[in-house]
mmCIF file of the C-alpha atoms, coordinates in Angstrom:
data_MODEL
# 
_entry.id   MODEL 
# 
loop_
_atom_site.group_PDB 
_atom_site.id 
_atom_site.type_symbol 
_atom_site.label_atom_id 
_atom_site.label_alt_id 
_atom_site.label_comp_id 
_atom_site.label_asym_id 
_atom_site.label_entity_id 
_atom_site.label_seq_id 
_atom_site.pdbx_PDB_ins_code 
_atom_site.Cartn_x 
_atom_site.Cartn_y 
_atom_site.Cartn_z 
_atom_site.occupancy 
_atom_site.B_iso_or_equiv 
_atom_site.pdbx_formal_charge 
_atom_site.auth_seq_id 
_atom_site.auth_comp_id 
_atom_site.auth_asym_id 
_atom_site.auth_atom_id 
_atom_site.pdbx_PDB_model_num 
ATOM 1  C CA . MET A 1 1  ? -106.697 45.853 -35.478 1.00 0.00 ? 1  MET A CA 1 
ATOM 2  C CA . PHE A 1 2  ? -106.434 44.775 -39.121 1.00 0.00 ? 2  PHE A CA 1 
ATOM 3  C CA . THR A 1 3  ? -104.143 42.040 -40.250 1.00 0.00 ? 3  THR A CA 1 
ATOM 4  C CA . ALA A 1 4  ? -102.844 41.698 -43.791 1.00 0.00 ? 4  ALA A CA 1 
ATOM 5  C CA . THR A 1 5  ? -105.189 38.751 -44.343 1.00 0.00 ? 5  THR A CA 1 
ATOM 6  C CA . HIS A 1 6  ? -108.146 40.656 -42.969 1.00 0.00 ? 6  HIS A CA 1 
ATOM 7  C CA . THR A 1 7  ? -107.425 43.603 -45.249 1.00 0.00 ? 7  THR A CA 1 
ATOM 8  C CA . LEU A 1 8  ? -106.934 41.310 -48.260 1.00 0.00 ? 8  LEU A CA 1 
ATOM 9  C CA . ASP A 1 9  ? -110.257 39.624 -47.526 1.00 0.00 ? 9  ASP A CA 1 
ATOM 10 C CA . HIS A 1 10 ? -111.973 43.025 -47.515 1.00 0.00 ? 10 HIS A CA 1 
ATOM 11 C CA . ALA A 1 11 ? -110.300 43.981 -50.787 1.00 0.00 ? 11 ALA A CA 1 
ATOM 12 C CA . THR A 1 12 ? -111.334 40.708 -52.426 1.00 0.00 ? 12 THR A CA 1 
ATOM 13 C CA . GLU A 1 13 ? -114.914 41.133 -51.222 1.00 0.00 ? 13 GLU A CA 1 
ATOM 14 C CA . ALA A 1 14 ? -114.948 44.738 -52.465 1.00 0.00 ? 14 ALA A CA 1 
ATOM 15 C CA . ILE A 1 15 ? -113.674 43.747 -55.910 1.00 0.00 ? 15 ILE A CA 1 
ATOM 16 C CA . ASP A 1 16 ? -116.339 41.040 -56.095 1.00 0.00 ? 16 ASP A CA 1 
ATOM 17 C CA . THR A 1 17 ? -119.048 43.716 -55.725 1.00 0.00 ? 17 THR A CA 1 
ATOM 18 C CA . LEU A 1 18 ? -118.005 45.407 -58.975 1.00 0.00 ? 18 LEU A CA 1 
ATOM 19 C CA . SER A 1 19 ? -119.777 44.805 -62.259 1.00 0.00 ? 19 SER A CA 1 
ATOM 20 C CA . PRO A 1 20 ? -117.889 42.560 -64.685 1.00 0.00 ? 20 PRO A CA 1 
ATOM 21 C CA . GLU A 1 21 ? -117.162 45.583 -66.920 1.00 0.00 ? 21 GLU A CA 1 
ATOM 22 C CA . HIS A 1 22 ? -115.678 47.617 -64.067 1.00 0.00 ? 22 HIS A CA 1 
ATOM 23 C CA . ARG A 1 23 ? -113.750 44.650 -62.679 1.00 0.00 ? 23 ARG A CA 1 
ATOM 24 C CA . GLN A 1 24 ? -112.265 43.826 -66.090 1.00 0.00 ? 24 GLN A CA 1 
ATOM 25 C CA . ALA A 1 25 ? -111.190 47.427 -66.780 1.00 0.00 ? 25 ALA A CA 1 
ATOM 26 C CA . ILE A 1 26 ? -109.578 47.749 -63.341 1.00 0.00 ? 26 ILE A CA 1 
ATOM 27 C CA . HIS A 1 27 ? -107.809 44.411 -63.729 1.00 0.00 ? 27 HIS A CA 1 
ATOM 28 C CA . LEU A 1 28 ? -106.359 45.386 -67.094 1.00 0.00 ? 28 LEU A CA 1 
ATOM 29 C CA . ALA A 1 29 ? -105.247 48.840 -65.941 1.00 0.00 ? 29 ALA A CA 1 
ATOM 30 C CA . TYR A 1 30 ? -104.020 48.190 -62.414 1.00 0.00 ? 30 TYR A CA 1 
ATOM 31 C CA . TYR A 1 31 ? -103.055 44.522 -62.305 1.00 0.00 ? 31 TYR A CA 1 
ATOM 32 C CA . ALA A 1 32 ? -101.914 43.948 -65.888 1.00 0.00 ? 32 ALA A CA 1 
ATOM 33 C CA . GLY A 1 33 ? -100.454 47.452 -66.286 1.00 0.00 ? 33 GLY A CA 1 
ATOM 34 C CA . PHE A 1 34 ? -102.138 48.480 -69.532 1.00 0.00 ? 34 PHE A CA 1 
ATOM 35 C CA . SER A 1 35 ? -102.653 52.151 -70.352 1.00 0.00 ? 35 SER A CA 1 
ATOM 36 C CA . ASN A 1 36 ? -106.172 53.538 -70.681 1.00 0.00 ? 36 ASN A CA 1 
ATOM 37 C CA . ALA A 1 37 ? -105.825 53.515 -74.467 1.00 0.00 ? 37 ALA A CA 1 
ATOM 38 C CA . GLN A 1 38 ? -104.726 49.880 -74.386 1.00 0.00 ? 38 GLN A CA 1 
ATOM 39 C CA . VAL A 1 39 ? -107.600 48.988 -72.051 1.00 0.00 ? 39 VAL A CA 1 
ATOM 40 C CA . ALA A 1 40 ? -110.032 50.590 -74.499 1.00 0.00 ? 40 ALA A CA 1 
ATOM 41 C CA . ASP A 1 41 ? -108.505 48.669 -77.385 1.00 0.00 ? 41 ASP A CA 1 
ATOM 42 C CA . LEU A 1 42 ? -108.544 45.352 -75.513 1.00 0.00 ? 42 LEU A CA 1 
ATOM 43 C CA . LEU A 1 43 ? -112.168 45.824 -74.467 1.00 0.00 ? 43 LEU A CA 1 
ATOM 44 C CA . GLY A 1 44 ? -113.252 47.036 -77.892 1.00 0.00 ? 44 GLY A CA 1 
ATOM 45 C CA . VAL A 1 45 ? -114.624 50.311 -76.564 1.00 0.00 ? 45 VAL A CA 1 
ATOM 46 C CA . THR A 1 46 ? -113.740 53.960 -77.026 1.00 0.00 ? 46 THR A CA 1 
ATOM 47 C CA . PRO A 1 47 ? -111.144 55.538 -74.735 1.00 0.00 ? 47 PRO A CA 1 
ATOM 48 C CA . ALA A 1 48 ? -113.942 57.606 -73.166 1.00 0.00 ? 48 ALA A CA 1 
ATOM 49 C CA . VAL A 1 49 ? -115.872 54.451 -72.259 1.00 0.00 ? 49 VAL A CA 1 
ATOM 50 C CA . ALA A 1 50 ? -112.735 52.825 -70.839 1.00 0.00 ? 50 ALA A CA 1 
ATOM 51 C CA . ASP A 1 51 ? -112.005 55.951 -68.774 1.00 0.00 ? 51 ASP A CA 1 
ATOM 52 C CA . SER A 1 52 ? -115.588 55.958 -67.522 1.00 0.00 ? 52 SER A CA 1 
ATOM 53 C CA . ARG A 1 53 ? -115.425 52.296 -66.518 1.00 0.00 ? 53 ARG A CA 1 
ATOM 54 C CA . LEU A 1 54 ? -112.194 52.886 -64.644 1.00 0.00 ? 54 LEU A CA 1 
ATOM 55 C CA . THR A 1 55 ? -113.464 56.017 -62.896 1.00 0.00 ? 55 THR A CA 1 
ATOM 56 C CA . GLU A 1 56 ? -116.817 54.483 -61.946 1.00 0.00 ? 56 GLU A CA 1 
ATOM 57 C CA . GLY A 1 57 ? -115.191 51.201 -60.954 1.00 0.00 ? 57 GLY A CA 1 
ATOM 58 C CA . LEU A 1 58 ? -112.719 52.913 -58.650 1.00 0.00 ? 58 LEU A CA 1 
ATOM 59 C CA . THR A 1 59 ? -115.514 54.982 -57.113 1.00 0.00 ? 59 THR A CA 1 
ATOM 60 C CA . HIS A 1 60 ? -117.518 51.835 -56.394 1.00 0.00 ? 60 HIS A CA 1 
ATOM 61 C CA . LEU A 1 61 ? -114.417 50.053 -55.110 1.00 0.00 ? 61 LEU A CA 1 
ATOM 62 C CA . ARG A 1 62 ? -113.614 52.874 -52.678 1.00 0.00 ? 62 ARG A CA 1 
ATOM 63 C CA . GLU A 1 63 ? -117.183 52.830 -51.379 1.00 0.00 ? 63 GLU A CA 1 
ATOM 64 C CA . ALA A 1 64 ? -117.171 49.050 -50.994 1.00 0.00 ? 64 ALA A CA 1 
ATOM 65 C CA . LEU A 1 65 ? -113.889 49.217 -49.079 1.00 0.00 ? 65 LEU A CA 1 
ATOM 66 C CA . ARG A 1 66 ? -115.258 51.969 -46.843 1.00 0.00 ? 66 ARG A CA 1 
ATOM 67 C CA . VAL A 1 67 ? -118.299 49.812 -46.018 1.00 0.00 ? 67 VAL A CA 1 
ATOM 68 C CA . ALA A 1 68 ? -116.192 46.682 -45.419 1.00 0.00 ? 68 ALA A CA 1 
ATOM 69 C CA . ALA A 1 69 ? -113.822 48.405 -42.998 1.00 0.00 ? 69 ALA A CA 1 
# 
């Protein structure tokens, strides 16, 4: 059985496995609530690069969570 703390620990560990670029893009988009265009602007990259970082980061995050579970 998973507790809220156990699940949070897994999520924190999974986020820690991401590259700094992926982690930063995900933080800006999902924790800070910025749009993809705003994320691109804040990171100084093109919208395509920001989209790629978000997509790849989420893919890696899902895999890390699957392994941690």
